[in-house]
N, CA, C and O atoms as a GROMACS GRO file, in nm:
protein
  296
    1UNK      N    1   0.082  -0.120   0.000
    1UNK     CA    2   0.000   0.000   0.000
    1UNK      C    3   0.086   0.126   0.000
    1UNK      O    4   0.049   0.226  -0.060
    2UNK      N    5   0.200   0.120   0.067
    2UNK     CA    6   0.285   0.239   0.070
    2UNK      C    7   0.332   0.276  -0.070
    2UNK      O    8   0.331   0.394  -0.107
    3UNK      N    9   0.372   0.176  -0.148
    3UNK     CA   10   0.412   0.203  -0.287
    3UNK      C   11   0.295   0.259  -0.366
    3UNK      O   12   0.311   0.353  -0.444
    4UNK      N   13   0.178   0.201  -0.346
    4UNK     CA   14   0.058   0.247  -0.416
    4UNK      C   15   0.029   0.394  -0.385
    4UNK      O   16  -0.010   0.471  -0.473
    5UNK      N   17   0.047   0.431  -0.260
    5UNK     CA   18   0.022   0.569  -0.219
    5UNK      C   19   0.140   0.662  -0.250
    5UNK      O   20   0.127   0.784  -0.242
    6UNK      N   21   0.254   0.604  -0.287
    6UNK     CA   22   0.371   0.685  -0.316
    6UNK      C   23   0.434   0.746  -0.192
    6UNK      O   24   0.486   0.858  -0.197
    7UNK      N   25   0.432   0.673  -0.081
    7UNK     CA   26   0.490   0.722   0.044
    7UNK      C   27   0.583   0.618   0.104
    7UNK      O   28   0.579   0.500   0.067
    8UNK      N   29   0.666   0.662   0.195
    8UNK     CA   30   0.756   0.574   0.268
    8UNK      C   31   0.712   0.567   0.413
    8UNK      O   32   0.640   0.655   0.462
    9UNK      N   33   0.756   0.463   0.481
    9UNK     CA   34   0.728   0.451   0.624
    9UNK      C   35   0.844   0.378   0.690
    9UNK      O   36   0.916   0.301   0.627
   10UNK      N   37   0.858   0.404   0.817
   10UNK     CA   38   0.957   0.335   0.898
   10UNK      C   39   0.886   0.277   1.019
   10UNK      O   40   0.817   0.349   1.091
   11UNK      N   41   0.904   0.149   1.041
   11UNK     CA   42   0.842   0.086   1.156
   11UNK      C   43   0.947   0.069   1.265
   11UNK      O   44   1.059   0.026   1.239
   12UNK      N   45   0.908   0.105   1.386
   12UNK     CA   46   0.997   0.089   1.501
   12UNK      C   47   0.922   0.015   1.610
   12UNK      O   48   0.801   0.030   1.626
   13UNK      N   49   0.995  -0.064   1.683
   13UNK     CA   50   0.940  -0.132   1.800
   13UNK      C   51   0.969  -0.046   1.921
   13UNK      O   52   1.083  -0.004   1.942
   14UNK      N   53   0.867  -0.018   2.000
   14UNK     CA   54   0.889   0.066   2.116
   14UNK      C   55   0.772   0.056   2.212
   14UNK      O   56   0.676  -0.017   2.188
   15UNK      N   57   0.781   0.128   2.317
   15UNK     CA   58   0.678   0.130   2.420
   15UNK      C   59   0.579   0.242   2.394
   15UNK      O   60   0.618   0.352   2.355
   16UNK      N   61   0.452   0.214   2.417
   16UNK     CA   62   0.350   0.318   2.403
   16UNK      C   63   0.363   0.423   2.512
   16UNK      O   64   0.311   0.534   2.498
   17UNK      N   65   0.430   0.388   2.621
   17UNK     CA   66   0.448   0.484   2.730
   17UNK      C   67   0.579   0.560   2.719
   17UNK      O   68   0.610   0.645   2.802
   18UNK      N   69   0.657   0.528   2.616
   18UNK     CA   70   0.780   0.602   2.586
   18UNK      C   71   0.802   0.593   2.435
   18UNK      O   72   0.887   0.518   2.387
   19UNK      N   73   0.723   0.670   2.362
   19UNK     CA   74   0.725   0.664   2.216
   19UNK      C   75   0.863   0.709   2.167
   19UNK      O   76   0.910   0.818   2.202
   20UNK      N   77   0.928   0.624   2.084
   20UNK     CA   78   1.068   0.650   2.047
   20UNK      C   79   1.086   0.753   1.935
   20UNK      O   80   1.155   0.728   1.836
   21UNK      N   81   1.023   0.868   1.951
   21UNK     CA   82   1.036   0.978   1.855
   21UNK      C   83   1.050   1.108   1.932
   21UNK      O   84   1.009   1.119   2.047
   22UNK      N   85   1.108   1.206   1.865
   22UNK     CA   86   1.129   1.336   1.928
   22UNK      C   87   0.997   1.411   1.944
   22UNK      O   88   0.896   1.374   1.886
   23UNK      N   89   1.001   1.516   2.022
   23UNK     CA   90   0.884   1.602   2.044
   23UNK      C   91   0.835   1.660   1.911
   23UNK      O   92   0.914   1.693   1.823
   24UNK      N   93   0.705   1.671   1.899
   24UNK     CA   94   0.640   1.737   1.784
   24UNK      C   95   0.683   1.674   1.652
   24UNK      O   96   0.711   1.746   1.555
   25UNK      N   97   0.686   1.543   1.646
   25UNK     CA   98   0.734   1.470   1.527
   25UNK      C   99   0.623   1.437   1.427
   25UNK      O  100   0.647   1.441   1.306
   26UNK      N  101   0.504   1.406   1.476
   26UNK     CA  102   0.397   1.354   1.389
   26UNK      C  103   0.288   1.456   1.363
   26UNK      O  104   0.255   1.538   1.449
   27UNK      N  105   0.232   1.449   1.244
   27UNK     CA  106   0.110   1.523   1.212
   27UNK      C  107  -0.012   1.448   1.263
   27UNK      O  108  -0.109   1.508   1.306
   28UNK      N  109  -0.005   1.314   1.258
   28UNK     CA  110  -0.116   1.228   1.296
   28UNK      C  111  -0.063   1.105   1.369
   28UNK      O  112   0.040   1.049   1.332
   29UNK      N  113  -0.133   1.063   1.474
   29UNK     CA  114  -0.108   0.935   1.538
   29UNK      C  115  -0.239   0.859   1.538
   29UNK      O  116  -0.343   0.912   1.577
   30UNK      N  117  -0.234   0.732   1.493
   30UNK     CA  118  -0.353   0.646   1.491
   30UNK      C  119  -0.330   0.527   1.584
   30UNK      O  120  -0.226   0.461   1.578
   31UNK      N  121  -0.426   0.502   1.667
   31UNK     CA  122  -0.422   0.390   1.761
   31UNK      C  123  -0.542   0.300   1.732
   31UNK      O  124  -0.657   0.341   1.750
   32UNK      N  125  -0.515   0.178   1.686
   32UNK     CA  126  -0.621   0.084   1.655
   32UNK      C  127  -0.611  -0.033   1.752
   32UNK      O  128  -0.523  -0.118   1.736
   33UNK      N  129  -0.697  -0.038   1.850
   33UNK     CA  130  -0.709  -0.146   1.947
   33UNK      C  131  -0.592  -0.155   2.046
   33UNK      O  132  -0.600  -0.235   2.139
   34UNK      N  133  -0.487  -0.078   2.032
   34UNK     CA  134  -0.368  -0.098   2.116
   34UNK      C  135  -0.382  -0.039   2.255
   34UNK      O  136  -0.359  -0.108   2.354
   35UNK      N  137  -0.420   0.086   2.265
   35UNK     CA  138  -0.423   0.150   2.397
   35UNK      C  139  -0.527   0.088   2.488
   35UNK      O  140  -0.518   0.102   2.610
   36UNK      N  141  -0.625   0.021   2.431
   36UNK     CA  142  -0.727  -0.047   2.512
   36UNK      C  143  -0.664  -0.149   2.607
   36UNK      O  144  -0.718  -0.176   2.714
   37UNK      N  145  -0.550  -0.205   2.567
   37UNK     CA  146  -0.484  -0.310   2.646
   37UNK      C  147  -0.400  -0.254   2.760
   37UNK      O  148  -0.351  -0.331   2.843
   38UNK      N  149  -0.382  -0.124   2.765
   38UNK     CA  150  -0.298  -0.065   2.869
   38UNK      C  151  -0.372  -0.052   3.002
   38UNK      O  152  -0.493  -0.025   3.003
   39UNK      N  153  -0.302  -0.072   3.113
   39UNK     CA  154  -0.362  -0.037   3.242
   39UNK      C  155  -0.390   0.114   3.246
   39UNK      O  156  -0.326   0.190   3.173
   40UNK      N  157  -0.482   0.157   3.328
   40UNK     CA  158  -0.523   0.297   3.329
   40UNK      C  159  -0.406   0.392   3.350
   40UNK      O  160  -0.397   0.495   3.282
   41UNK      N  161  -0.316   0.361   3.441
   41UNK     CA  162  -0.201   0.450   3.466
   41UNK      C  163  -0.114   0.463   3.341
   41UNK      O  164  -0.067   0.572   3.310
   42UNK      N  165  -0.092   0.352   3.270
   42UNK     CA  166  -0.012   0.356   3.148
   42UNK      C  167  -0.087   0.427   3.035
   42UNK      O  168  -0.025   0.493   2.951
   43UNK      N  169  -0.219   0.415   3.033
   43UNK     CA  170  -0.299   0.484   2.931
   43UNK      C  171  -0.282   0.635   2.944
   43UNK      O  172  -0.271   0.705   2.843
   44UNK      N  173  -0.279   0.684   3.066
   44UNK     CA  174  -0.259   0.828   3.089
   44UNK      C  175  -0.121   0.871   3.041
   44UNK      O  176  -0.106   0.976   2.979
   45UNK      N  177  -0.020   0.790   3.069
   45UNK     CA  178   0.116   0.820   3.021
   45UNK      C  179   0.118   0.817   2.868
   45UNK      O  180   0.181   0.903   2.806
   46UNK      N  181   0.050   0.720   2.808
   46UNK     CA  182   0.042   0.711   2.662
   46UNK      C  183  -0.018   0.838   2.603
   46UNK      O  184   0.035   0.892   2.505
   47UNK      N  185  -0.126   0.888   2.662
   47UNK     CA  186  -0.186   1.012   2.611
   47UNK      C  187  -0.090   1.129   2.621
   47UNK      O  188  -0.086   1.215   2.533
   48UNK      N  189  -0.011   1.134   2.729
   48UNK     CA  190   0.092   1.238   2.741
   48UNK      C  191   0.195   1.224   2.630
   48UNK      O  192   0.241   1.324   2.575
   49UNK      N  193   0.231   1.101   2.598
   49UNK     CA  194   0.328   1.076   2.490
   49UNK      C  195   0.271   1.116   2.354
   49UNK      O  196   0.342   1.170   2.270
   50UNK      N  197   0.144   1.090   2.333
   50UNK     CA  198   0.078   1.133   2.209
   50UNK      C  199   0.085   1.285   2.199
   50UNK      O  200   0.118   1.339   2.093
   51UNK      N  201   0.053   1.354   2.306
   51UNK     CA  202   0.058   1.500   2.306
   51UNK      C  203   0.200   1.550   2.282
   51UNK      O  204   0.220   1.649   2.212
   52UNK      N  205   0.298   1.483   2.339
   52UNK     CA  206   0.437   1.525   2.324
   52UNK      C  207   0.487   1.507   2.180
   52UNK      O  208   0.561   1.591   2.129
   53UNK      N  209   0.446   1.398   2.114
   53UNK     CA  210   0.503   1.365   1.984
   53UNK      C  211   0.423   1.417   1.865
   53UNK      O  212   0.468   1.403   1.751
   54UNK      N  213   0.306   1.475   1.888
   54UNK     CA  214   0.233   1.535   1.776
   54UNK      C  215   0.264   1.684   1.767
   54UNK      O  216   0.291   1.752   1.867
   55UNK      N  217   0.259   1.733   1.645
   55UNK     CA  218   0.281   1.876   1.624
   55UNK      C  219   0.164   1.955   1.682
   55UNK      O  220   0.059   1.898   1.710
   56UNK      N  221   0.182   2.082   1.700
   56UNK     CA  222   0.072   2.168   1.742
   56UNK      C  223  -0.038   2.159   1.636
   56UNK      O  224  -0.012   2.181   1.518
   57UNK      N  225  -0.157   2.128   1.677
   57UNK     CA  226  -0.267   2.111   1.582
   57UNK      C  227  -0.271   1.972   1.521
   57UNK      O  228  -0.354   1.945   1.434
   58UNK      N  229  -0.182   1.882   1.565
   58UNK     CA  230  -0.179   1.746   1.513
   58UNK      C  231  -0.304   1.669   1.552
   58UNK      O  232  -0.379   1.712   1.640
   59UNK      N  233  -0.325   1.557   1.487
   59UNK     CA  234  -0.446   1.478   1.508
   59UNK      C  235  -0.414   1.345   1.577
   59UNK      O  236  -0.308   1.286   1.554
   60UNK      N  237  -0.505   1.300   1.660
   60UNK     CA  238  -0.495   1.170   1.724
   60UNK      C  239  -0.626   1.096   1.701
   60UNK      O  240  -0.734   1.147   1.734
   61UNK      N  241  -0.616   0.976   1.645
   61UNK     CA  242  -0.732   0.892   1.620
   61UNK      C  243  -0.715   0.764   1.700
   61UNK      O  244  -0.610   0.700   1.695
   62UNK      N  245  -0.818   0.727   1.775
   62UNK     CA  246  -0.814   0.604   1.852
   62UNK      C  247  -0.942   0.526   1.829
   62UNK      O  248  -1.051   0.581   1.841
   63UNK      N  249  -0.928   0.399   1.795
   63UNK     CA  250  -1.043   0.312   1.775
   63UNK      C  251  -1.039   0.201   1.879
   63UNK      O  252  -0.950   0.117   1.879
   64UNK      N  253  -1.136   0.202   1.966
   64UNK     CA  254  -1.153   0.098   2.066
   64UNK      C  255  -1.298   0.055   2.060
   64UNK      O  256  -1.388   0.135   2.082
   65UNK      N  257  -1.322  -0.073   2.028
   65UNK     CA  258  -1.461  -0.117   2.014
   65UNK      C  259  -1.533  -0.124   2.148
   65UNK      O  260  -1.471  -0.137   2.253
   66UNK      N  261  -1.662  -0.116   2.141
   66UNK     CA  262  -1.747  -0.132   2.257
   66UNK      C  263  -1.739  -0.276   2.308
   66UNK      O  264  -1.718  -0.368   2.229
   67UNK      N  265  -1.756  -0.295   2.435
   67UNK     CA  266  -1.758  -0.431   2.488
   67UNK      C  267  -1.881  -0.508   2.438
   67UNK      O  268  -1.890  -0.630   2.456
   68UNK      N  269  -1.974  -0.439   2.376
   68UNK     CA  270  -2.091  -0.505   2.316
   68UNK      C  271  -2.067  -0.544   2.171
   68UNK      O  272  -2.154  -0.605   2.109
   69UNK      N  273  -1.952  -0.508   2.115
   69UNK     CA  274  -1.926  -0.537   1.973
   69UNK      C  275  -1.891  -0.685   1.955
   69UNK      O  276  -1.859  -0.755   2.051
   70UNK      N  277  -1.897  -0.730   1.832
   70UNK     CA  278  -1.865  -0.870   1.801
   70UNK      C  279  -1.719  -0.902   1.830
   70UNK      O  280  -1.684  -1.019   1.850
   71UNK      N  281  -1.633  -0.801   1.834
   71UNK     CA  282  -1.492  -0.822   1.869
   71UNK      C  283  -1.479  -0.882   2.007
   71UNK      O  284  -1.393  -0.969   2.029
   72UNK      N  285  -1.560  -0.840   2.100
   72UNK     CA  286  -1.554  -0.889   2.237
   72UNK      C  287  -1.645  -1.009   2.260
   72UNK      O  288  -1.614  -1.095   2.343
   73UNK      N  289  -1.756  -1.016   2.189
   73UNK     CA  290  -1.850  -1.124   2.216
   73UNK      C  291  -1.812  -1.254   2.147
   73UNK      O  292  -1.861  -1.361   2.186
   74UNK      N  293  -1.727  -1.248   2.045
   74UNK     CA  294  -1.686  -1.371   1.975
   74UNK      C  295  -1.558  -1.420   2.035
   74UNK      O  296  -1.505  -1.522   1.991
   0.00000   0.00000   0.00000
């Protein structure tokens, strides 16, 4: 898909509570199902890290399904 879109990407392994990028690095951060698995204290740290690593006016998208969704009931 990256070739199709004409963009590059770099994948890094790191902690959600210590995102391995400098301050104000991203225009957008997307979280799909990941932060849901964090304990509440770590989730708060994660949100601080999102704020630290996004540019001013940057966007944060998080998708966490409802406990009533088929993701949880199946």
